C-alpha positions in Angstrom: 237.0 192.9 -89.2 240.4 193.9 -89.9 240.4 196.1 -93.1 243.8 196.1 -95.2 244.4 199.9 -96.7 245.5 199.8 -100.8 248.1 202.5 -101.0 247.7 204.8 -104.4 250.3 202.8 -105.9 249.3 199.2 -105.0 246.0 200.3 -106.8 247.7 201.8 -110.1 249.4 198.5 -110.0 246.3 196.5 -110.1 244.9 198.6 -112.4 247.7 198.8 -115.3 248.3 195.1 -114.9 244.6 194.5 -115.5 244.5 196.8 -118.7 247.7 195.1 -119.9 245.3 191.8 -120.0 242.8 192.8 -122.2 243.1 191.1 -125.4 240.1 192.9 -127.6 238.6 196.3 -127.9 235.4 195.2 -126.1 236.9 193.6 -122.9 238.6 196.9 -122.6 235.6 198.5 -123.1 234.4 196.6 -120.5 237.6 196.4 -118.4 237.4 200.6 -118.6 233.8 201.0 -117.5 234.1 198.4 -114.1 237.7 200.3 -113.1 235.7 204.3 -113.5 231.8 202.9 -111.7 235.1 201.7 -108.8 235.9 204.7 -109.0 232.9 206.3 -108.4 232.9 208.2 -112.0 229.6 207.7 -114.1 231.6 207.9 -117.7 235.2 207.0 -119.1 236.2 208.6 -121.9 239.6 206.5 -123.8 242.1 208.3 -126.8 244.6 207.2 -128.3 247.4 209.8 -128.7 249.9 208.9 -132.0 253.2 210.9 -132.0 254.6 209.5 -135.5 256.2 211.4 -138.1 254.7 208.9 -140.5 251.3 209.1 -139.1 248.4 208.9 -141.5 244.6 210.0 -140.8 243.7 206.4 -140.1 245.2 206.6 -136.8 242.0 204.1 -135.8 241.8 201.8 -138.8 
């Protein structure tokens, strides 16, 4: 059987395209869980960085 080698850039591109397609927080959490497990990780952390002069204390709603 012939295996196709996936380059780091093509894998990154696929992950970014998949993440851009999510439409809800639940879908994002599921996608991140799948990606983390495929990478051999037990869990993931997702952080939001807000760099705005008008930043409020309630960034996450």
